[in-house]
Structures are given as C-alpha cells and as structure tokens.
C-alpha distance (Angstrom), angle and dihedral (degrees) to the residues before:
residue distance angle dihedral
M1 . . .
K2 3.80 . .
A3 3.81 121.5 .
L4 3.80 141.5 162.9
V5 3.79 105.0 -104.4
F6 3.81 124.5 -163.3
H7 3.81 113.2 -133.2
G8 3.78 101.6 179.2
S9 3.79 135.6 -67.5
G10 3.79 109.9 -15.1
K11 3.82 94.1 -1.0
S12 3.79 131.5 104.6
A13 3.80 137.4 138.9
W14 3.80 139.7 -164.1
E15 3.79 99.2 -127.2
E16 3.79 145.5 146.2
I17 3.81 118.3 -85.1
A18 3.79 136.1 161.2
D19 3.79 119.0 -69.4
P20 3.81 114.0 -106.3
G21 3.80 119.8 -107.1
L22 3.78 135.1 -164.3
Q23 3.79 110.4 -83.7
D24 3.80 101.0 170.6
A25 3.78 134.2 28.3
T26 3.82 90.1 -113.3
D27 3.84 94.5 56.0
A28 3.78 129.1 109.2
I29 3.79 128.2 -164.2
V30 3.80 113.2 -139.8
R31 3.78 125.1 -163.1
V32 3.78 102.1 -140.3
D33 3.79 117.9 -125.2
T34 3.81 102.9 163.8
V35 3.80 133.3 15.7
T36 3.76 137.3 167.9
I37 3.79 138.0 -157.6
C38 3.80 121.3 -112.9
G39 3.78 129.9 -154.1
T40 3.80 85.7 -119.6
D41 3.82 88.5 63.7
L42 3.79 87.9 58.4
H43 3.80 89.8 50.2
I44 3.81 88.9 53.0
L45 3.80 91.6 51.3
K46 3.80 89.7 50.8
G47 3.80 90.1 54.8
D48 3.82 94.9 -109.8
V49 3.84 92.9 127.6
P50 3.82 105.3 53.4
E51 3.82 93.5 178.0
V52 3.83 88.9 75.2
R53 3.79 105.8 92.7
P54 3.80 124.6 -149.6
G55 3.78 109.5 -95.6
T56 3.82 94.2 42.5
V57 3.80 119.9 130.3
L58 3.80 107.7 -125.4
G59 3.80 129.3 -134.9
H60 3.79 136.3 72.8
E61 3.83 103.7 -163.7
A62 3.80 127.7 75.6
V63 3.77 149.6 139.1
G64 3.77 117.8 -148.2
E65 3.78 149.6 129.1
I66 3.78 125.8 -78.2
V67 3.83 108.8 -119.9
E68 3.81 101.0 170.4
V69 3.80 137.8 6.6
G70 3.78 135.2 -164.9
S71 3.78 121.8 -109.6
D72 3.83 93.7 -100.2
V73 3.82 96.7 51.5
R74 3.81 110.9 109.5
G75 3.82 107.0 160.3
V76 3.81 101.3 62.5
R77 3.78 137.2 30.0
P78 3.82 137.9 -168.9
G79 3.77 111.2 -65.7
D80 3.81 96.2 33.4
R81 3.81 115.9 129.0
V82 3.78 106.3 -135.4
L83 3.76 144.9 179.8
V84 3.81 111.6 -126.9
S85 3.80 108.1 -142.8
C86 3.79 120.7 -137.4
I87 3.82 87.0 -129.9
T88 3.79 124.5 63.1
A89 3.82 118.4 -152.4
C90 3.79 128.3 -162.5
G91 3.82 90.9 -164.2
R92 3.80 94.0 -145.1
C93 3.80 109.6 71.8
R94 3.81 124.0 89.2
F95 3.79 94.4 -98.7
C96 3.80 95.0 47.5
R97 3.81 90.0 50.7
E98 3.81 86.8 56.3
G99 3.82 92.5 48.6
A100 3.82 91.1 -110.0
Y101 3.79 93.2 127.7
G102 3.79 93.3 159.8
Q103 3.82 88.6 68.8
C104 3.84 94.7 47.4
R105 3.80 112.8 156.1
G106 3.80 95.7 -170.4
G107 3.78 98.1 80.4
G108 3.78 96.6 -69.2
G109 3.79 139.2 90.8
W110 3.79 118.0 94.3
I111 3.79 99.6 -14.5
L112 3.83 105.5 130.2
G113 3.80 109.1 96.9
H114 3.79 88.2 -1.2
L115 3.80 112.4 61.9
I116 3.83 98.2 1.5
N117 3.79 135.1 25.3
G118 3.78 112.9 -63.8
T119 3.77 142.4 -149.8
Q120 3.81 105.2 -83.4
A121 3.78 89.7 98.7
E122 3.78 141.4 79.2
Y123 3.82 90.9 -97.5
V124 3.80 134.4 17.0
R125 3.79 135.2 -167.6
V126 3.81 111.1 -133.6
P127 3.83 115.8 -162.1
H128 3.83 120.4 -147.9
A129 3.77 89.2 18.5
D130 3.80 97.8 -179.9
L131 3.82 91.9 68.1
S132 3.79 99.1 25.0
V133 3.82 103.6 58.8
H134 3.80 130.1 50.2
V135 3.80 124.6 -150.9
L136 3.81 109.3 -123.2
P137 3.79 125.4 -136.6
G138 3.77 114.1 -123.4
A139 3.80 92.0 -116.5
V140 3.81 93.0 65.9
D141 3.80 115.0 86.5
S142 3.81 116.0 -133.3
K143 3.82 92.7 -127.7
D144 3.79 89.2 57.0
A145 3.78 96.4 39.5
V146 3.80 94.2 55.4
L147 3.81 88.3 66.1
L148 3.81 87.4 66.0
A149 3.80 91.5 62.4
D150 3.80 92.1 77.9
I151 3.79 124.3 -27.6
F152 3.80 100.5 60.0
P153 3.83 97.3 44.0
T154 3.82 90.3 41.5
A155 3.80 93.8 51.0
Y156 3.78 92.4 42.9
E157 3.81 99.8 44.2
V158 3.81 103.2 32.1
G159 3.79 96.0 32.9
V160 3.81 112.3 27.3
L161 3.81 101.9 25.9
N162 3.82 96.7 37.4
G163 3.80 88.8 45.3
R164 3.81 89.9 51.4
V165 3.78 95.7 -134.3
R166 3.80 110.1 -162.2
P167 3.80 136.9 -177.9
A168 3.84 113.8 -71.0
D169 3.82 93.4 16.4
T170 3.77 124.7 140.9
V171 3.80 105.2 -126.8
V172 3.80 123.4 -168.3
V173 3.80 119.5 -164.4
V174 3.80 112.6 -164.1
G175 3.78 107.8 -158.8
A176 3.81 120.6 33.3
G177 3.78 97.5 -153.5
P178 3.81 120.2 120.2
I179 3.82 94.6 -68.4
G180 3.79 92.8 45.9
L181 3.80 91.7 48.3
A182 3.80 90.9 49.5
A183 3.82 88.0 50.1
I184 3.81 89.4 54.3
A185 3.80 91.7 48.7
T186 3.81 94.4 49.1
A187 3.82 95.3 39.7
R188 3.80 87.2 60.8
L189 3.81 88.5 65.5
Y190 3.83 86.9 72.7
T191 3.83 95.0 51.7
P192 3.80 99.9 -124.4
E193 3.79 116.5 -170.6
R194 3.78 91.6 -118.5
I195 3.80 141.4 -6.8
I196 3.80 119.6 -150.0
A197 3.81 119.4 -163.1
V198 3.80 122.4 -156.1
D199 3.80 123.8 -164.9
L200 3.78 141.2 132.2
A201 3.81 95.7 -129.1
P202 3.82 116.2 82.3
S203 3.82 91.2 -154.4
R204 3.80 91.2 57.6
L205 3.78 92.2 47.2
E206 3.81 88.6 53.6
A207 3.80 89.1 51.2
A208 3.80 88.9 50.0
K209 3.81 90.2 55.3
R210 3.81 90.9 50.9
L211 3.80 90.6 52.4
G212 3.79 95.2 49.5
A213 3.79 112.5 -78.0
G214 3.78 108.5 143.5
A215 3.81 94.3 -162.6
V216 3.80 134.7 21.0
A217 3.78 136.2 -167.0
A218 3.77 141.5 176.7
A219 3.78 115.3 -105.4
G220 3.79 121.2 -89.2
E221 3.78 131.2 33.6
E222 3.81 92.4 -12.0
A223 3.79 91.2 62.0
E224 3.79 94.3 45.1
Q225 3.78 91.5 50.0
L226 3.81 92.1 48.4
V227 3.79 91.6 52.7
A228 3.79 90.9 47.8
D229 3.81 91.9 49.2
L230 3.81 94.6 48.5
T231 3.80 94.0 47.2
E232 3.81 97.9 40.9
G233 3.79 89.8 -112.0
L234 3.80 95.0 -53.8
G235 3.80 99.6 108.6
A236 3.79 133.4 -131.4
D237 3.79 123.6 -50.7
V238 3.79 91.5 -139.7
V239 3.80 129.5 18.7
I240 3.80 118.2 -171.6
E241 3.81 117.3 -159.4
A242 3.81 109.1 -151.1
V243 3.81 103.1 161.8
G244 3.79 110.1 67.8
V245 3.81 103.1 -139.0
P246 3.82 127.3 115.2
Q247 3.80 95.2 -116.6
S248 3.79 94.0 55.4
F249 3.81 93.3 48.1
E250 3.80 91.8 49.9
T251 3.81 89.6 48.0
C252 3.80 89.3 54.2
T253 3.80 92.1 54.3
R254 3.80 90.3 52.9
M255 3.81 93.9 50.8
V256 3.82 99.2 49.9
R257 3.80 120.2 98.4
P258 3.80 124.3 -126.6
G259 3.79 107.1 -77.3
G260 3.79 91.3 18.1
H261 3.78 132.2 127.1
V262 3.80 132.3 -112.7
A263 3.80 110.5 -163.0
N264 3.79 111.9 -165.9
V265 3.80 112.8 -153.9
G266 3.80 101.1 155.0
V267 3.80 122.3 103.4
H268 3.80 106.8 -118.1
G269 3.78 122.3 -152.7
K270 3.80 96.0 176.1
P271 3.81 135.1 44.9
A272 3.79 118.8 -91.5
T273 3.79 124.5 -153.1
L274 3.80 114.7 -112.4
H275 3.80 106.3 -152.5
L276 3.77 98.6 -150.6
E277 3.80 89.4 161.2
D278 3.81 85.7 72.9
L279 3.79 101.7 28.0
W280 3.80 103.6 46.7
I281 3.79 92.6 80.4
K282 3.82 97.3 43.7
N283 3.83 101.1 72.0
V284 3.80 89.2 -128.4
T285 3.80 120.0 169.3
I286 3.81 116.0 -146.4
T287 3.79 118.5 -168.5
T288 3.79 132.3 -173.8
G289 3.74 128.0 -174.8
L290 3.74 153.8 164.4
V291 3.79 110.8 -133.2
D292 3.81 116.3 -99.8
T293 3.84 95.8 -165.2
H294 3.81 91.0 -140.5
S295 3.82 86.5 133.5
T296 3.82 95.7 56.3
P297 3.85 96.2 98.6
T298 3.81 90.4 50.5
L299 3.80 92.9 47.3
L300 3.79 90.3 46.9
R301 3.80 90.7 55.7
M302 3.80 89.8 48.6
M303 3.81 91.0 50.6
A304 3.79 91.4 50.0
A305 3.82 87.4 52.5
G306 3.81 91.7 51.2
R307 3.80 94.9 -111.3
L308 3.83 98.9 124.5
P309 3.83 119.5 68.9
A310 3.79 94.9 -141.5
A311 3.80 99.7 140.7
S312 3.80 93.3 59.3
M313 3.81 90.5 60.5
V314 3.82 95.5 59.4
T315 3.79 107.4 89.8
H316 3.82 102.3 160.9
T317 3.81 134.2 34.5
F318 3.79 128.7 -170.4
P319 3.80 138.2 171.9
L320 3.77 112.2 -100.8
D321 3.80 94.5 -106.8
R322 3.81 90.8 62.0
M323 3.79 90.9 66.8
E324 3.79 95.3 128.3
E325 3.81 91.9 52.0
A326 3.80 89.9 48.6
Y327 3.80 90.5 52.6
D328 3.79 90.2 51.8
V329 3.81 92.2 51.2
F330 3.81 92.9 46.3
S331 3.81 94.1 46.4
R332 3.82 90.8 53.8
A333 3.79 94.9 49.5
A334 3.80 93.4 143.4
D335 3.82 89.1 60.8
T336 3.80 100.8 32.9
G337 3.79 99.5 38.8
A338 3.79 90.1 -128.3
L339 3.79 117.3 167.1
K340 3.78 106.2 162.9
V341 3.80 120.8 1.1
V342 3.81 115.9 -156.5
L343 3.78 126.6 -167.6
G344 3.81 127.0 -163.4
G345 3.76 120.8 -159.3
E346 3.77 131.5 -147.5
Q347 3.80 117.9 -100.3
H348 3.81 120.1 -112.2
D349 3.78 128.1 -152.0
A350 3.79 99.9 -141.7
L351 3.75 143.1 14.1
T352 3.77 123.0 -148.5
V353 3.80 106.4 -142.0
R354 3.76 114.3 -153.7
A355 3.77 121.3 -155.0
S356 3.80 113.7 -112.2
C-alpha cells in the first residue's frame, strides 16, 4: 500500500510500505476512504513530538470500510463504514472505565500516527476496534464525518467542557484554525452572551464570524483591549487557547476574569511562562487536556441532525495520492486560506493480509 511516512524532523514521503495485518484479536483493518491533516501532524513534522519515531505512518483521523476483524471484535464487521477515532481505548483499564480514554493504559490513548502507524495511508490497523471506531449512518457524508475523529471532540471536550462555558458567558477563542473554529461552533450550544475570536489571519477571522463569533481581533494588544472594552474591564469568563505557542497562552491568562477559566487546547512544543505573581490572587482555573473522545457518539448524532457546521470548515479536497501537496497547502494556511484539508483515497478490490 501507499502511506505518508515520517522520516524525521521536516521529512516525510508518500511511499510504498507493507500492508497492515491483524496483530491482536481485538484489531480491525480499515480500508481508508477519507482522511484529513491535523495541526498536530505539523507539530510532529517540526520535531515537537519526539515520541514519533522515523518510519511511522502519520495521521490519526479517518473514515473507511472495515475489511477484516480479529476474533474478539463484536461491534463491527467487514463492510461497515466507520469513523476511526483519534483515540484508541482498551475499555478495561482504570482510565477507560472513567471515560478518560485519552489516558488509556491498556495499549490505547493517542497511538495512531504517534506510537504506531496511523491513518494517512490506504489501509490502517486499528487496535481495540470495538471502542475505537464508530459505525456511520448513511446520511452522514464522509468528508463531514472525518471532522469528528479529532477536531470536534477535541474542541468540545478540552475547550468548551473543560472551560465550563455557560449561558451568558463571554468566551474568547485564541486561534481560529480548525480547532478554534470547532470550539466556536460547539460553544454556541451553551448560548454564551458573546464569542470573541482572535487570530492573525483575516481569512480565519472571517470564518470565525460565519461560525458564530460576534467580534474578532488580531492577536496582541488589540485583542486584549477589545476584551477589556466589551467586558467593562472585567475580562472573559472563558478563554480557550487553540494555538500552542507561549505568547498565545500568556495572552489568554491576561484576558481571563477573576474566577474564570483558561482551557488550553493547543499542542505546545516550547515552555510558556506561568505568571503566578499575577494569577495566584485571581482564583483562575487553568486546564489542559488530551481529548478522550467520550463525546463522539453525541456529536455524531448532532451531525446527523444537521446541528454541526462541518461542511463549511472544509476548504480544500485532494485525492489521497496528493498527500504531500495537501500538507503544503495546509501548512501555508495564512497564504492559501486553508481551514480543513480533506483527502479521499481510491478504493481497492482486495487486501493481502500478512501474518504478524
């Protein structure tokens, strides 16, 4: 099969590798139909995630068809069209029993495209398939459904739920990339008084307005002043960090009100300064988190009902074999206007399964 293989910082290639085979009785093999590229994939290519070893197939989001399952898989069967979650869950360890699948200690968590071969390929092996894939209703388009693999549950769980967005809140979302836009869309479910989007790219700020942001600002002093003006100097109830750089995190801590919440969603590759000399007295709650994807079934039902604006976030589509071009477009979002890039692969008639 063909796959996008990581070869060290700044290096990757779309190349031929061995087809995946079943390794455990709980595995499923999925023929990939649709994938997307995540900002985390860009962090990996920059060398910000050293756990990813050269030779690993990247990607942790996909929609596809089950072609083979292990003997212990009960929830899916060959022929099912499924969403492959970015998080794998064993279902038995302490964290999985608490619904904290992202912290799975039974061979799950974020492993696809991180610790094992991922989804940016023609086929992918998915461990613990019963809890790690979701059968899709026919009414949900694959290009929309793939956004439920990561960005929507991440934005909703790590941003909106961790930030405890409530009715009449002022919510600031710093970073209007795909995760930030999904945070705006899902924050609206809680009827905040206003949502303010902060980003450097005018095209992303326009997208934020379309998805429900009532006010927008460029990053820096302009954004801080806007928040102060709109809240009479109090600060925002909830500030969601969706960039992953020190400056944006520190900006978030300056914009939050006393007793407010800062929900960090961004993937950070460098240390950020925590100004406790200013924050200790403000009763501020700061949360971090890796998505657990416990909300995926709920979000899937909402998508099927037309309640999630997924389609408007897809700005570019490519065939699967133009993966390297898609990465280039996505990595230059400020120039290309890319929000979410989706790739669809060709269908194949057969899969040769090799014994492990």
